[in-house]
N, C-alpha and C positions, 0 to 999 in steps of 0.2 A: 762670890767670885772664886776660883782656880787659882790656886799658888804658881804662877808662872814667874819666871825671872824677866828683868827689863829687855834686856836684849832677846829674849823670843823673838820670833818674829810673825808679821801678818802679809799677807798677800792681798792687795787690793786691781782690781783688773777694770777699765773704765772704756766701755765701748761710746766712743764719739761721736759727731756729725763727721767729722774729718778725719781721723784717725783711733785707734786701741792701744790703749796705754795700761802698761803694768807696772804698779811700785812694790818695791819691798821696805815693808817698816816695822823697826823695833815696837815692843808695845809701849814704849818708853815713849813713842813719839817720834821718836827721829828716823828720816826716811834716807835710806840705805842708798836707793836708785830709782830710776823710771826709766824706763825704755817704752819707745811705741815705735809705730806703724801706721804710716798714713794709708788712706782710702779714697774714694772718689766717691760722691753725690751722683748715682746715676739716674738720667732723666731720659727714658727713652723715649718717650713722647713728648710732647709740649705740654706743662702742666703737672707731668708727673716727678716726684722725687723720691726716691728708694735708696738705698746702700745693702749690699750682697752680703747679707749676714752670714753665710758659709764660709766667704773668701774672710771674713772678719774673726772668726773662729779659727780658721787655720793661721792668721794674721798673729792671734794672740798666743798660741803656741810658739811661734817664732820668737817673738819678742819676749815671754817670759824665760824661753831658755837662754837665750843672752842676757836678760836679768843677772840670771844665777852666773851667767859665767863671768859678767862684767864688774860683778860684785862679789865674787868668790864667795857668797855665805852660803852657809849648810841650811838647804831646802828642808832637811830633817827636823828643823827647827820653826816651822811654819804653824802653827796654833791655828790658825784662823783664814778664811778666803772671803771678801766682800766684793759685790758688784755695783758698778755705778752705770750708767747706761741713757743715752738720748731716750728722747720723751715725746710723743709715743712714736712707736715703730714697728707697728704691727705685723704680726709674722706669722702666715698660715705654718704649719708643722704637722707632720704625718705620726702615727702614734708608736716609732720611734724617735720621734724629734728631729726628723729630715725637715729641711726648709723646703715649701714646695713653690714658693717664690723669692722675690729680695723683700725685705722690709720697707711697708711704707711709711716716708716717715711726715713730721709735721709740714714740711714744706710743700705736700702732696696737695692736688688741687682736681685728681680726677674721677673725686665719687661726691660731685656738684648734686647730680641725680637723683644719688642718695640721699643727700641730705636735707633735700624737697621731699622722698619718699618719708622719712623719719617725720617732717613737720607736719605731713599729711597725716600719717598714721595717729602719731602720737600729741604733736604739738610741742613749738620752741618752748615754750613755758614750762611745760610739763618735763622736759628734758633738763633744762637750765636748773628747775627747782629742787630734781631729783642730784643731778650730775655736778651743780655748781659751776655751771661753766657753757661758754656760749655754744651753739651747734656750728659748727665748722669744717669742713671735709678736711680728710689729712690731720687734721689738729684733733679732733675727734676722732677716736678709731673704728667707733662704730660705725660709721659712712664707708670705711676703708673696709670695714667686715663686708658689708651689705653690696659695696661693689664686686668682692671678688664670688659672691652668691650670685647676683645679677648677671656678673660678665664674665665671669671664668668659672662655669658650673662644675666643670671637671677637677679642677682645684680646690674647691667649696667641697665636692665629694670625699675627694681624700683628705680632709681636714681635719684631723682628730682634736687638732687644738689650736684655737687663735690667741696666742700670746703677744709680747712685747719681747724686746733683744734680750732683757736678763731672764725673759720664759724659755729663751731656746738656751742662750749659755748655762743656764741653771740645769736644764735637764743633759746638756754635755757634763757639765762635771756632776750629775748626782744620780743622774737617770728621772728626775720625779719634774714633771711640772710644776709651775708656780707663776704670781706673780706677787707684787705689793701691794699696798696701799699707793705710795706715791703714784707707781704706775696704771694701775686700776683707776684712776680718779682722770686720768685722760681716755678714757674708752668710751664715756656716756653713758655705761650702763652700770654703774657705779653710785650706791649710796655713799658721796663724799662726806656729807655734813652730819649722816644717821647712823645707820646699823654697821657703816663700812664693808658691805655684803652687794654681792650683785643684785639688781635691782628687778624684784618679778613684774613689776608693771612695764617695765621698759622691752625685758627680755617677752615678757606675753604680747607687747605692743610691736614688737619687731619680728614675731615668730621666729627668736633663735633660741637654741638650746642651751641651757647651762653650763652641758657636759662636756660643751666645744669650748668653755672656758676654762683657764686654768684654777687652780685653788688658791685662795688669795690667803698671803702668809705676811705679818708683819716685817719689813724690813731688817730688823733686828735678829728675825730671826733663823735656824737654820734652816734651809730646804731640805736638806740629806746631810750625809757625808762622802767625802771625795772620792769616784769611783771610777774618772778619766784615766785611762792607763797612760797618756802622755805627762798629764801633770805627775802622775803618781813616777813613773820611770826619771822626773826630773828631779826625784828626791823628796818630793812633798808627801807626809805619810798619807796611806790610805784611811780613811773616813774621816779624817780633818773636816770640821763643820766650816761648812758654806753657807754663808748669809743670804738669804733672797736678796738684798741689796735695794739699791730705789734710783730714780730720775736724779740724773747727773747734778743739776741745781740744788736739789733736795739733800744730795750727799754735801753738798759744796757749804751749805748751808751748817751741816754738823760741824765740817772740818771748821770752818772761820767761828765757828761758837754762836752762829745768830740760831737761838733754842728757845729764848723764853719771849715775852708778849711785845711785838713792837721794835724790835730788832730789824736791821736793813742793811743788805749789802749788794752790789751790783757784782756781775760775773761778766766778763767782757771776751766774747772768743766769735766762731762763727754767728751766733746771736748774740743779743745785749738784751740781760734780762736784770730788771730792778726788782730784787726778793722784799719780802714783808712778813717777820714769822707773828702768827697769833696765838691766843689759846682760846680763840672761839672760832666757831665755822660761821663767820659772818660775811658773807661773799659779795664781790661788786661783780656785775658780769663784764665791765671793763677789763678787766686781769683776768689771768687764769688761775684758777685756784683749785688746792689738791692738799692730799692727807702730806705732811711733814714724813721723815724718816724716823723722826723721836714722837712718840706716843702724847696723845693728846695736846697734839700741835698740830699748826694749819698751815700752808704758807701761801702768800698771794704773789702771782708772777705777773710783771707789767715786762711781757717778753715780743722785742722788735725781732722779726725771725732771720733777718741776711746783713745786718751791718758789717761783721766781720767778711762775711760772705762777698759783699758789695767790694770791698776792698781786694779782695783776692779777685773777682771779675776784673775791676780795674787793672791789674798788676795782669791778668794774663791775654784779656783780651782787646784791649784799649792800647795799655805800654807794651804789650808782647815782651812783658817779663816772666821767667818760670820757673825762679829759684826761690826758696825761702829767703833766702840773705836778700832779696832783693825789695822786701819788705822794709827793711833800714831803709833802703834808697828813697822809699816809696814815703814813709813818715819825713824823712828828711825834708821833703818838697811843701808838706806844709808850714814846715817852719819858714819857709820862705815867702810863703803869703801871709802877710799881714790882717788883724781886723783892720775892718775899712777897704780891702783892698777888693777888686772885681770878680770875686767869687759867685757863679751863680747857688741858688739853692736848693739841694736835693731832696728829692721824699725815698729814703731807702727801703721801697717797699717791691724789690726786686724779684720777689716769689709769694708775692701777696701778701698779706701784713696779718697778724695778731694783733695785739694789745696796740692802740687804743681802738684800733677801726675793725678789726673783725672781716677782712675782706681778701677772698680768694681771688679776687679778679685785680686788685691793685695793682700797680706796676710802681719802676723805680719812673723818675723823673729829674731833669737838670733844669730849672727853670730860670731863664738868664742868662742863656750863654751868648756869648758877642763873639767878634773877630779877636778880642782884646786877652779872651779865656784861654789860660796857658796849661800845661797840667796840675803845675802847683795849684790853681783855683781849684780842679777837679778833685783833689783831693781833702785840699781844707772841706768843699763842701759835704764830702764825705763823713769827715768829721764831727762837722758841726752839725748835719743832721743826725747823729747819733745824740750828740748832746741836747739837740733840740727834745727828739723822744724822752731820753732821759727827764728834761724837765716836763713834759705833757707827764709821766707817767710819776712823777715825784707828786707833782700836786694833785693828782687823782689818788694817789696813797696818803698825802696828808688827809684829805678826807676821809679817807677809808677808817683810820686807825684815830682821828678823831683829834689831831694835832700834829703840830709842826713836824721836821725830820730837819734834824741835824747833820753831822760827816756823815759820809758814805765810803762804808770799807769798799774796797776794789780787790779783784782777783782776776783771773785768765789770762791768756794770753796777750790780748789786747793791752790789758795795763801797765804792761811791762812800756807802753810808747808814751814817753813824758808829753809830749804837744796835745797827744788825745786828750790824756789827762789834766792838762792846762784847759783846753777848750771847753771839757764838760764840768770842771770847776767853777769858769766864770759865768757860762751859762745857765748853769742852773743854782748860781749864787749859793754853792755849798761847799765846806771842805771835801775832798777827797782824800781819804786813808789810803794806800795803796800795800796792800800788803805782800811780806815777801813767800806765800804760803801761792806756789806759781801751779800745783796741780791739786788744787783743793778737791776736787771730784773724786779723784782715783785714792786719796788721804782718806776721804769719809769712807768710801767703800773698804778700806783698810780697816777702819775703824768698827765697822758694821760686823766685817770678819770676825774682830775683838771680841765685839759685845756679846756674838753669838756664840762664843768658842769661852765667854765667862769671863775674860782679862781683866773686865774693867766692871766694879761696883755701881755705876751708874753712867747715864748719858753725859753731864756735867764731867765726869771725871774721866770719861773717852775725849771727851770735846777739848778737855785741857789741856790735854796730852800732847798736841801738835803744837809747838812754838809760834809765836805769833808774833813777828817783829816786821816794823813801820817799813818800807824798802823807799817811801817816799811821801811827803805830804801835800796838797795841793791846796793852797788857800785863794779865795775868789779874789779876782782885780776887778775892781769896778768901774775901773777908768772906760770900760769898753761897754758898759753897760747900754748906751745911748744905741748903739749900734747892734749890739746882739738883741733889743728888744724889738727892733724894726724888722731884723730876719726873724725872729722868732714868730711873730705877728705873719709873715710872708708865709711860714712851713706852715704855721695849724690853720690857714685858710687853704691851701693848694688844694688839699685832699678833700673837702667838703664839695668844693668848687668843680673837680675832674671827678667826682664819684659817678656820676652818670655816664660821663666819658668811659668811664673803666668799663663799665656794664656795657657800653654800647661795641666796645672793639671787641669781644670776644663774643 
């Protein structure tokens, strides 16, 4: 451990689904400031979902400069830089690290033919046993790599490296290609529970050259020293260690100190994810499974793809509201619809779904609309749907870890909405403890930068540096159990009955 001062600084960069954030944190754990800039999910064709990673890189420099300007913090005291990113975000790059196309993200469904190709070439059981995950277009980036090879051969020929979003940012920051264990876990090409290396069996079966994949680094190690001129011109010392970083939810797990066996937390944002930490790579394919950013730990994610995104859709397309301030108005509508009011039941599968159904063709459904349905009923239906999904996932997680799950830590932008937390607590019948860490992913990224720089003696010391106060605690109210039980049974029955119709639709 190096002898840094408590007020020496760490810089965290979080490349999320809807925004890029940059945070400045003292090694002591005090966050001095966070700046962000939003970006759009691009949908150039039906079933496509991508983000313009080159534009996001430019945005990151803008918010980095704004951060130092607004905090007046001395950039020369930055000792480490770390990255957090959405995952997967498959990005083809040339030898200089230029993105040859937008990053294909987890909501993308364009590579269904390639998923079938993988099934026929290797077999889904083999892929799952090696990678620890279900074969699904977009959510497993091997399908996206084959899509570029099959459908965009000119891009494939120019590609020197297929990596994820932190591969792209790492190359920009240090001049080196790399990817970490937590991101590699979602490629379908990685031995997640065994060697922690690219799988020769899968690569050979798919006729993929390992030289087109980045070198694999632990999340906490330095990819290299900072060499980007814009970051250096801002005052950050050249050569500052840049940690390889990790997936956003894995970085959040570090920040909220879910680093030991059976630790559980919820992250509520564009997606909603229930995360369970394990000391053994024993996987259940109803969940997404990956390496933690902490060594010798794995994470099980019950990931619902578009819960927060569904609220944004309701705001933009149904209510014709366009400002972030309108979310408060939308949330207040849910307060006007009491339990027992004639709300429809909503399936939040607006862009296909990952856990627990694993169906790229699934779609959103309002069941039970009537002439009596009002705006507030639609909002409450969306909030309840996320809670019903959480309950499904928590029941699976309880089976996975061999015991009951008590209280749930909750973080993320949507954890600030009290009515949503109240609904989740009542439906899951669990206490929800909302932490005041509003930006856990970017804080976790900064911690990884500190570990790479030698600022912390252990992962426990790093995680403990972040203050963790309760913002609010929500205790379940049993008075509405009968009503919610009835609606939960409808929710869990809808998808099995509609599955064949989803398949027929496309």
